[in-house]
C-alpha positions, -999 to +999 in steps of 0.1 A: -045-818-339-028-785-337-033-762-306-030-726-305-023-702-276-022-664-279-004-642-259+006-603-258-026-587-254-037-560-228-045-524-223-031-497-243-040-461-252-050-448-284-023-445-308+000-472-293+012-506-303+006-540-292+023-574-308+000-604-304+019-640-306+004-672-313+022-703-302+015-738-322+020-771-304+011-807-311+018-803-350+036-780-372+020-752-391+043-749-421+016-761-443-014-744-430-028-709-440-029-688-407-053-660-397-062-635-370-098-627-361-115-605-336-146-603-316-160-571-302-187-573-275-222-577-290-208-583-326-198-614-346-164-627-349-148-615-381-116-617-402-086-591-396-054-605-414-043-639-429-012-651-444-005-681-464+018-712-458+048-696-477+043-660-468+037-652-502+000-640-497-012-617-473-048-602-467-062-576-442-095-559-432-097-528-448-099-507-415-067-524-404-045-523-435-015-501-431-018-501-392-016-542-387+011-565-400+006-602-399+040-626-400+049-662-394+080-680-384+076-714-395+108-727-380+094-715-345+056-724-352+044-689-345+023-666-358+023-628-349+003-596-355+020-565-349-010-535-342+002-500-346-018-468-344-045-488-324-079-471-321-107-478-295-126-495-323-099-520-324-110-532-288-119-569-290-111-606-281-084-617-309-083-652-319-054-669-337-068-695-362-054-723-389-067-740-419-056-766-441-053-753-477-040-730-501-061-700-498-068-674-472-104-669-466-126-647-447-151-669-430-142-684-395-162-717-405-132-725-428-109-726-402-100-759-386-080-749-356-086-720-329-067-704-299-085-694-269-083-660-276-070-630-260-082-597-251-072-563-266-085-529-249-079-496-267-086-466-243-093-433-259 
């Protein structure tokens, strides 16, 4: 059972940057598809970015493409999300997630492991 823990959230002004990290324990993530999801108040949790096990495939939500970068370090069992040019609409709780399989999928129900979530607040 892989356990995931996010770090790096916080409060930032619009236009600023944050780097989220996700540390995995109790199991390697090298064979897992990894992703970031987010949930804003009053909204459903939704896909933000995903990366295949080999890093050969990346997918992004249209509204974050070009501003966010997902990366993983399988040797260190970590996942990262570099968030630049942040906007107030990026304010949400961000979750790290992992799924067994080869494909990056967009549905949260298809991910087997989840972190507790971390708050990102972007002020205008």
